[in-house]
TORKOL-4160 file (C-alpha; in steps of 0.2 Angstrom, whole numbers, padded with zeros to 4 digits, m for minus):
239
<pt num="1" X="0005" Y="m0135" Z="0076"/>
<pt num="2" X="m0009" Y="m0122" Z="0079"/>
<pt num="3" X="m0010" Y="m0105" Z="0072"/>
<pt num="4" X="0003" Y="m0092" Z="0078"/>
<pt num="5" X="m0012" Y="m0081" Z="0082"/>
<pt num="6" X="m0030" Y="m0081" Z="0084"/>
<pt num="7" X="m0045" Y="m0073" Z="0076"/>
<pt num="8" X="m0036" Y="m0068" Z="0059"/>
<pt num="9" X="m0043" Y="m0075" Z="0043"/>
<pt num="10" X="m0029" Y="m0073" Z="0030"/>
<pt num="11" X="m0031" Y="m0078" Z="0012"/>
<pt num="12" X="m0024" Y="m0087" Z="0003"/>
<pt num="13" X="m0011" Y="m0093" Z="0016"/>
<pt num="14" X="m0011" Y="m0094" Z="0034"/>
<pt num="15" X="0003" Y="m0083" Z="0041"/>
<pt num="16" X="0013" Y="m0098" Z="0047"/>
<pt num="17" X="0012" Y="m0106" Z="0030"/>
<pt num="18" X="0016" Y="m0090" Z="0022"/>
<pt num="19" X="0032" Y="m0088" Z="0033"/>
<pt num="20" X="0037" Y="m0106" Z="0030"/>
<pt num="21" X="0036" Y="m0104" Z="0011"/>
<pt num="22" X="0043" Y="m0086" Z="0009"/>
<pt num="23" X="0054" Y="m0083" Z="0024"/>
<pt num="24" X="0070" Y="m0082" Z="0013"/>
<pt num="25" X="0063" Y="m0077" Z="m0003"/>
<pt num="26" X="0051" Y="m0064" Z="m0011"/>
<pt num="27" X="0032" Y="m0068" Z="m0010"/>
<pt num="28" X="0022" Y="m0067" Z="m0026"/>
<pt num="29" X="0012" Y="m0051" Z="m0029"/>
<pt num="30" X="m0007" Y="m0055" Z="m0028"/>
<pt num="31" X="m0016" Y="m0050" Z="m0044"/>
<pt num="32" X="m0032" Y="m0041" Z="m0042"/>
<pt num="33" X="m0049" Y="m0043" Z="m0051"/>
<pt num="34" X="m0050" Y="m0028" Z="m0061"/>
<pt num="35" X="m0066" Y="m0031" Z="m0070"/>
<pt num="36" X="m0081" Y="m0027" Z="m0058"/>
<pt num="37" X="m0091" Y="m0042" Z="m0065"/>
<pt num="38" X="m0077" Y="m0053" Z="m0058"/>
<pt num="39" X="m0072" Y="m0044" Z="m0042"/>
<pt num="40" X="m0076" Y="m0055" Z="m0027"/>
<pt num="41" X="m0078" Y="m0048" Z="m0010"/>
<pt num="42" X="m0068" Y="m0062" Z="m0002"/>
<pt num="43" X="m0053" Y="m0058" Z="m0013"/>
<pt num="44" X="m0039" Y="m0052" Z="m0001"/>
<pt num="45" X="m0037" Y="m0036" Z="m0010"/>
<pt num="46" X="m0055" Y="m0031" Z="m0007"/>
<pt num="47" X="m0055" Y="m0035" Z="0011"/>
<pt num="48" X="m0053" Y="m0021" Z="0025"/>
<pt num="49" X="m0036" Y="m0027" Z="0032"/>
<pt num="50" X="m0037" Y="m0034" Z="0050"/>
<pt num="51" X="m0027" Y="m0025" Z="0064"/>
<pt num="52" X="m0011" Y="m0034" Z="0071"/>
<pt num="53" X="m0013" Y="m0038" Z="0089"/>
<pt num="54" X="0004" Y="m0036" Z="0098"/>
<pt num="55" X="m0002" Y="m0046" Z="0112"/>
<pt num="56" X="m0005" Y="m0061" Z="0100"/>
<pt num="57" X="0007" Y="m0059" Z="0086"/>
<pt num="58" X="0026" Y="m0060" Z="0091"/>
<pt num="59" X="0038" Y="m0046" Z="0086"/>
<pt num="60" X="0049" Y="m0060" Z="0077"/>
<pt num="61" X="0034" Y="m0065" Z="0067"/>
<pt num="62" X="0030" Y="m0047" Z="0062"/>
<pt num="63" X="0049" Y="m0044" Z="0057"/>
<pt num="64" X="0048" Y="m0060" Z="0046"/>
<pt num="65" X="0033" Y="m0053" Z="0037"/>
<pt num="66" X="0041" Y="m0036" Z="0035"/>
<pt num="67" X="0057" Y="m0044" Z="0028"/>
<pt num="68" X="0047" Y="m0054" Z="0016"/>
<pt num="69" X="0037" Y="m0040" Z="0010"/>
<pt num="70" X="0052" Y="m0029" Z="0008"/>
<pt num="71" X="0060" Y="m0042" Z="m0003"/>
<pt num="72" X="0045" Y="m0043" Z="m0013"/>
<pt num="73" X="0043" Y="m0024" Z="m0015"/>
<pt num="74" X="0061" Y="m0023" Z="m0022"/>
<pt num="75" X="0060" Y="m0038" Z="m0032"/>
<pt num="76" X="0045" Y="m0031" Z="m0041"/>
<pt num="77" X="0052" Y="m0014" Z="m0043"/>
<pt num="78" X="0039" Y="m0005" Z="m0032"/>
<pt num="79" X="0041" Y="0010" Z="m0020"/>
<pt num="80" X="0028" Y="0003" Z="m0008"/>
<pt num="81" X="0019" Y="m0013" Z="m0004"/>
<pt num="82" X="0004" Y="m0018" Z="0008"/>
<pt num="83" X="0002" Y="m0035" Z="0016"/>
<pt num="84" X="m0014" Y="m0039" Z="0006"/>
<pt num="85" X="m0003" Y="m0038" Z="m0010"/>
<pt num="86" X="0006" Y="m0054" Z="m0004"/>
<pt num="87" X="m0010" Y="m0063" Z="0002"/>
<pt num="88" X="m0011" Y="m0057" Z="0020"/>
<pt num="89" X="m0026" Y="m0047" Z="0026"/>
<pt num="90" X="m0016" Y="m0038" Z="0039"/>
<pt num="91" X="m0013" Y="m0019" Z="0043"/>
<pt num="92" X="0005" Y="m0019" Z="0037"/>
<pt num="93" X="0012" Y="m0008" Z="0024"/>
<pt num="94" X="0029" Y="m0002" Z="0018"/>
<pt num="95" X="0036" Y="0012" Z="0008"/>
<pt num="96" X="0054" Y="0014" Z="0003"/>
<pt num="97" X="0064" Y="0020" Z="m0013"/>
<pt num="98" X="0082" Y="0016" Z="m0018"/>
<pt num="99" X="0085" Y="0024" Z="m0035"/>
<pt num="100" X="0099" Y="0012" Z="m0039"/>
<pt num="101" X="0088" Y="m0003" Z="m0036"/>
<pt num="102" X="0073" Y="0004" Z="m0046"/>
<pt num="103" X="0070" Y="m0004" Z="m0063"/>
<pt num="104" X="0059" Y="0010" Z="m0070"/>
<pt num="105" X="0069" Y="0024" Z="m0078"/>
<pt num="106" X="0056" Y="0038" Z="m0074"/>
<pt num="107" X="0057" Y="0034" Z="m0055"/>
<pt num="108" X="0076" Y="0034" Z="m0054"/>
<pt num="109" X="0076" Y="0053" Z="m0053"/>
<pt num="110" X="0064" Y="0053" Z="m0038"/>
<pt num="111" X="0075" Y="0056" Z="m0022"/>
<pt num="112" X="0077" Y="0041" Z="m0012"/>
<pt num="113" X="0069" Y="0039" Z="0005"/>
<pt num="114" X="0071" Y="0026" Z="0018"/>
<pt num="115" X="0062" Y="0009" Z="0020"/>
<pt num="116" X="0048" Y="0012" Z="0033"/>
<pt num="117" X="0035" Y="0000" Z="0040"/>
<pt num="118" X="0018" Y="0005" Z="0046"/>
<pt num="119" X="0008" Y="m0007" Z="0057"/>
<pt num="120" X="m0010" Y="m0003" Z="0061"/>
<pt num="121" X="m0008" Y="0015" Z="0054"/>
<pt num="122" X="m0020" Y="0029" Z="0057"/>
<pt num="123" X="m0019" Y="0045" Z="0047"/>
<pt num="124" X="m0021" Y="0059" Z="0060"/>
<pt num="125" X="m0019" Y="0075" Z="0050"/>
<pt num="126" X="m0018" Y="0080" Z="0032"/>
<pt num="127" X="m0014" Y="0095" Z="0021"/>
<pt num="128" X="m0028" Y="0107" Z="0014"/>
<pt num="129" X="m0019" Y="0106" Z="m0002"/>
<pt num="130" X="m0023" Y="0091" Z="m0013"/>
<pt num="131" X="m0011" Y="0086" Z="m0028"/>
<pt num="132" X="m0013" Y="0075" Z="m0043"/>
<pt num="133" X="m0003" Y="0059" Z="m0046"/>
<pt num="134" X="m0003" Y="0045" Z="m0059"/>
<pt num="135" X="m0005" Y="0029" Z="m0049"/>
<pt num="136" X="0000" Y="0012" Z="m0055"/>
<pt num="137" X="0001" Y="m0004" Z="m0044"/>
<pt num="138" X="0011" Y="m0020" Z="m0043"/>
<pt num="139" X="m0005" Y="m0030" Z="m0042"/>
<pt num="140" X="m0010" Y="m0022" Z="m0059"/>
<pt num="141" X="0006" Y="m0025" Z="m0069"/>
<pt num="142" X="0002" Y="m0042" Z="m0075"/>
<pt num="143" X="m0015" Y="m0037" Z="m0081"/>
<pt num="144" X="m0007" Y="m0022" Z="m0090"/>
<pt num="145" X="m0020" Y="m0010" Z="m0082"/>
<pt num="146" X="m0016" Y="0008" Z="m0086"/>
<pt num="147" X="m0011" Y="0021" Z="m0073"/>
<pt num="148" X="m0025" Y="0031" Z="m0065"/>
<pt num="149" X="m0025" Y="0049" Z="m0060"/>
<pt num="150" X="m0030" Y="0052" Z="m0042"/>
<pt num="151" X="m0030" Y="0067" Z="m0030"/>
<pt num="152" X="m0019" Y="0065" Z="m0014"/>
<pt num="153" X="m0015" Y="0075" Z="0001"/>
<pt num="154" X="0001" Y="0084" Z="m0001"/>
<pt num="155" X="0007" Y="0079" Z="0017"/>
<pt num="156" X="0000" Y="0069" Z="0031"/>
<pt num="157" X="0003" Y="0065" Z="0049"/>
<pt num="158" X="0001" Y="0047" Z="0055"/>
<pt num="159" X="0002" Y="0036" Z="0071"/>
<pt num="160" X="0007" Y="0018" Z="0069"/>
<pt num="161" X="0017" Y="0004" Z="0076"/>
<pt num="162" X="0035" Y="0000" Z="0070"/>
<pt num="163" X="0043" Y="m0017" Z="0065"/>
<pt num="164" X="0047" Y="m0019" Z="0084"/>
<pt num="165" X="0028" Y="m0016" Z="0088"/>
<pt num="166" X="0033" Y="0000" Z="0096"/>
<pt num="167" X="0022" Y="0016" Z="0094"/>
<pt num="168" X="0028" Y="0029" Z="0082"/>
<pt num="169" X="0021" Y="0045" Z="0074"/>
<pt num="170" X="0027" Y="0057" Z="0061"/>
<pt num="171" X="0024" Y="0066" Z="0045"/>
<pt num="172" X="0026" Y="0062" Z="0027"/>
<pt num="173" X="0028" Y="0074" Z="0013"/>
<pt num="174" X="0028" Y="0074" Z="m0006"/>
<pt num="175" X="0032" Y="0057" Z="m0014"/>
<pt num="176" X="0032" Y="0048" Z="0003"/>
<pt num="177" X="0015" Y="0055" Z="0007"/>
<pt num="178" X="0008" Y="0050" Z="m0010"/>
<pt num="179" X="0016" Y="0032" Z="m0010"/>
<pt num="180" X="0009" Y="0030" Z="0008"/>
<pt num="181" X="m0008" Y="0034" Z="0003"/>
<pt num="182" X="m0008" Y="0022" Z="m0011"/>
<pt num="183" X="m0003" Y="0008" Z="0001"/>
<pt num="184" X="m0015" Y="0014" Z="0014"/>
<pt num="185" X="m0029" Y="0012" Z="0001"/>
<pt num="186" X="m0024" Y="m0007" Z="0000"/>
<pt num="187" X="m0027" Y="m0008" Z="0018"/>
<pt num="188" X="m0044" Y="m0001" Z="0016"/>
<pt num="189" X="m0048" Y="m0015" Z="0003"/>
<pt num="190" X="m0049" Y="m0004" Z="m0012"/>
<pt num="191" X="m0038" Y="0000" Z="m0027"/>
<pt num="192" X="m0035" Y="0015" Z="m0038"/>
<pt num="193" X="m0045" Y="0006" Z="m0051"/>
<pt num="194" X="m0060" Y="0007" Z="m0040"/>
<pt num="195" X="m0058" Y="0026" Z="m0039"/>
<pt num="196" X="m0049" Y="0034" Z="m0054"/>
<pt num="197" X="m0059" Y="0040" Z="m0069"/>
<pt num="198" X="m0045" Y="0045" Z="m0080"/>
<pt num="199" X="m0032" Y="0032" Z="m0086"/>
<pt num="200" X="m0016" Y="0032" Z="m0097"/>
<pt num="201" X="m0004" Y="0019" Z="m0102"/>
<pt num="202" X="0013" Y="0021" Z="m0094"/>
<pt num="203" X="0021" Y="0023" Z="m0112"/>
<pt num="204" X="0009" Y="0037" Z="m0115"/>
<pt num="205" X="0014" Y="0047" Z="m0100"/>
<pt num="206" X="0028" Y="0060" Z="m0101"/>
<pt num="207" X="0041" Y="0059" Z="m0087"/>
<pt num="208" X="0035" Y="0076" Z="m0081"/>
<pt num="209" X="0017" Y="0069" Z="m0079"/>
<pt num="210" X="0024" Y="0053" Z="m0070"/>
<pt num="211" X="0034" Y="0064" Z="m0058"/>
<pt num="212" X="0022" Y="0078" Z="m0055"/>
<pt num="213" X="0016" Y="0080" Z="m0037"/>
<pt num="214" X="0014" Y="0099" Z="m0037"/>
<pt num="215" X="m0002" Y="0102" Z="m0048"/>
<pt num="216" X="m0017" Y="0106" Z="m0038"/>
<pt num="217" X="m0030" Y="0093" Z="m0040"/>
<pt num="218" X="m0047" Y="0098" Z="m0047"/>
<pt num="219" X="m0061" Y="0098" Z="m0034"/>
<pt num="220" X="m0070" Y="0083" Z="m0043"/>
<pt num="221" X="m0055" Y="0072" Z="m0045"/>
<pt num="222" X="m0057" Y="0056" Z="m0034"/>
<pt num="223" X="m0046" Y="0054" Z="m0019"/>
<pt num="224" X="m0033" Y="0040" Z="m0017"/>
<pt num="225" X="m0041" Y="0036" Z="0000"/>
<pt num="226" X="m0058" Y="0043" Z="m0003"/>
<pt num="227" X="m0071" Y="0038" Z="0011"/>
<pt num="228" X="m0058" Y="0036" Z="0025"/>
<pt num="229" X="m0062" Y="0047" Z="0040"/>
<pt num="230" X="m0046" Y="0056" Z="0046"/>
<pt num="231" X="m0041" Y="0049" Z="0063"/>
<pt num="232" X="m0051" Y="0033" Z="0062"/>
<pt num="233" X="m0045" Y="0015" Z="0063"/>
<pt num="234" X="m0044" Y="0006" Z="0047"/>
<pt num="235" X="m0056" Y="m0008" Z="0053"/>
<pt num="236" X="m0070" Y="0005" Z="0055"/>
<pt num="237" X="m0069" Y="0009" Z="0036"/>
<pt num="238" X="m0084" Y="0003" Z="0025"/>
<pt num="239" X="m0084" Y="0002" Z="0006"/>
């Protein structure tokens, strides 16, 4: 059987193999190389994700990937996930939060927001105000990497495709905006560990610090999606 699409190079699994293996179960979260001396450019987490071509990839295939990613996100206790985190170099990311399913006590007090998928997302507008946020990552948990503090746009507007490969656009505020920017950064092929200068272990962060999305970010604090040109396609991003 040939590939279900042409032109994509996905590591470590071809999409058809990925779906065969994980169609009905969570896919494992790919761990990152967090030491600069061991980081490899061909590691899926450090590649600029490739766009999904709706003329080549079927809606059924996209929905299967979406369902598998969603299971993986909730199984791992995340509020978002990007396709590179499950080994697929594709421009697909998800955010969603159900406090009742979240295993981390500090996050249980965050108001829930619906599961949302973004395919080939593009950020079209952002707030002037930038806020601080302590970012962690599902791909960093196994390595026990501390949380890093980054500046984020308080709100943003986007254009993308939905799980039915139909165009959509909208606005994300507060936690939804912050979580989306973290996942968008994965699609750029970068991690918070490539940007943050200040780190703390989760156990050393107060609940107020973890939940704080109102403090203005200092001008010199690195941005969560630093280097991305607002309005541009992800595939035009260069590290």
